[in-house]
N, C-alpha and C positions, 0 to 999 in steps of 0.2 A: 421678112424681117429677120434680123439676126437674134432677136430676143427669144429665148427658149420658152418663155411663158405663153406666147401665142402659138397655137399649133393648128395645123390643117386637119380637119376631121371629115370623114366621109359619112354619108347617111343622114346628115342634118343640114338642111338648106332651105332658104326661102325661095330660091330659084336655081335649080341645078341639082348637083349631087354632093356638094361639099361646102364647107364654110371654114372660117377661122374661129377658134375657141380659146377663151381664157378661163382656166380653172381657178375660180376664186377661192376654193377651199385650200388650195396649195399656196396661197399668197400670204406672205408675212412682211413684205418689204414696206418700208416707210417711203420709199421712192416710187414715183409713178412707173407703171409698166407701159412701155412705149412700143408702138407699131408705126413705122414710117413707110410711105409709098415711094416709088421711084419718082423721077422728075418728069413733068409733062409740059408740052408746049401748048398753051391755051391762048396764045396771042391772036389767033384767027377767030376766036369766039366773041360774040357781042356781049353776053353776060354769062361768063363761065360759072359752073357750080359743081359740087360733088354731092352724090346721093348714095345712100347705103341702107341696108336693112339690118336690124339688130333685135335680139331677144335675150333676156336674162332672167334669173330667178334670185330670190333672197333666201338667206338662212335665218332671218329674224323678221320681226314685224317692223323694225325700224332700220332699213338699209342706209348705209352711210357712204358707200363708194360711188364715185361719179366719174364721168369721162369728158375730157376737153378735146375738141377738134380744132387744130390750128393749121396754118399754111405758112410756107416760106418761099419767097422768090429770090432770097439771098441766103447765102450759107450762114446758118446759125441764128438768123433773126426770124422769130416766129410771131405771127399775129393770130389771135384767137378768132375763130369763126363762130363757135357755139360751145356751150356746156350742156351735157345731158345729165339731168338730175338723178340721184339715187333711185327715186321712185320710178322714173321711166326706164332706167337700166334694168330694174327688177320687175318689170311689168307683168311677167308670167306669174308672179305671186311667190308665196312661200313654198319651198321644197326642202324637206329635211334630207331626202336622198339626192343622189346626183341628178341634176336637171338635164333632160334631153328633150328638145323641142319637137314633139310629135303631135300632129293635128292641132297646131296652135298658130294663130296669126302673128306674124312678125311685125314690128314697128318699122316704118320707113320714114326717112327724113331727106330733105333737100337743103343744102347749105350753100350760101353765096355771100359775097362781100356786101353787107348791108350798109356800110358807111357811105357808099356812093362814089368812092374813088375808083372802083372796079380794079382793085389791086391784083385780082386773080388773072387779069388779062396780061399774061406775061409768057415768055418763052421758056421759063424755068421754074415751074411751080411744083412743090412737094407738099404732101399732106401728112399730118402727124395725129395719131390717136393716142392720148395719154389717159390711162386708167389710174385714178388716185385711190389708194388703199388706205382706209382708216378703220376697217373692221372686217369681220368674216363675211363672205358672200358665197354664192353658188357659181354656176357657170354663166358666161356671157358669150354669145355667138354674134359674129358679124358676117354679112354675106352681101353679094350683089353690089359691090362698089362700082358706081358709074360716074364718069366725069364727062361733062358736055355743057350744052346750052341749058340754062336754068329753066326756060319755058318748056323744053322737051322733057327734062327730068321731072318737072312738076306735073305735067299732064300725064306722063306714064305712071307716076306715083299715085295719082288720084284715080286712075282708071282701073286699079286693082280692086278686087272684091274685098269687102270688109265684113266680118261676122260680128254680131253683137250677142252677148249672152245676157239673158234676163234672169234674175233670181228673186224670189223663187219662181220656178216654172212648173206648172202654170201659175200665172200671176192672178191676183185677186183684183178684179176690175172695180171694186167698190172702194170708195175713199173713206177714210176714218176722220176726215176733217169736220 
């Protein structure tokens, strides 16, 4: 992307050695911060989809920034695939210091055209990530962007290991009901 707000960083990744990072502490813009992909030929796929991993942190108890993912098969006409809420974007929790995702499970998502027209099945598809700024935030990381058959992306997404943290640990097995 030509947008200087997104930067490639080494050492923080869900799969590999680097990811792209948006430093929310440095953002003051009222305009969305945009990252666009190159154009892809998805015409040979039965049900094309995009999948990616993300993790972010909040600077307050009430995060407000969100991200919209869209696609275009025509120059300048964008259609929304999904919106990721402020709570999901800051799912790592509150960090007063600079957030660096170490030993933390990243969120993963698979997005496809749910309207049924299969609009993604085209020879010229681009994807756009728009980060909408309405308050201070910490860092957001995106990694492992994959484009392909939705069934392949869904099955690989669910085959990953997921950790669950229980608090307090150890838990009290007795019920107070």
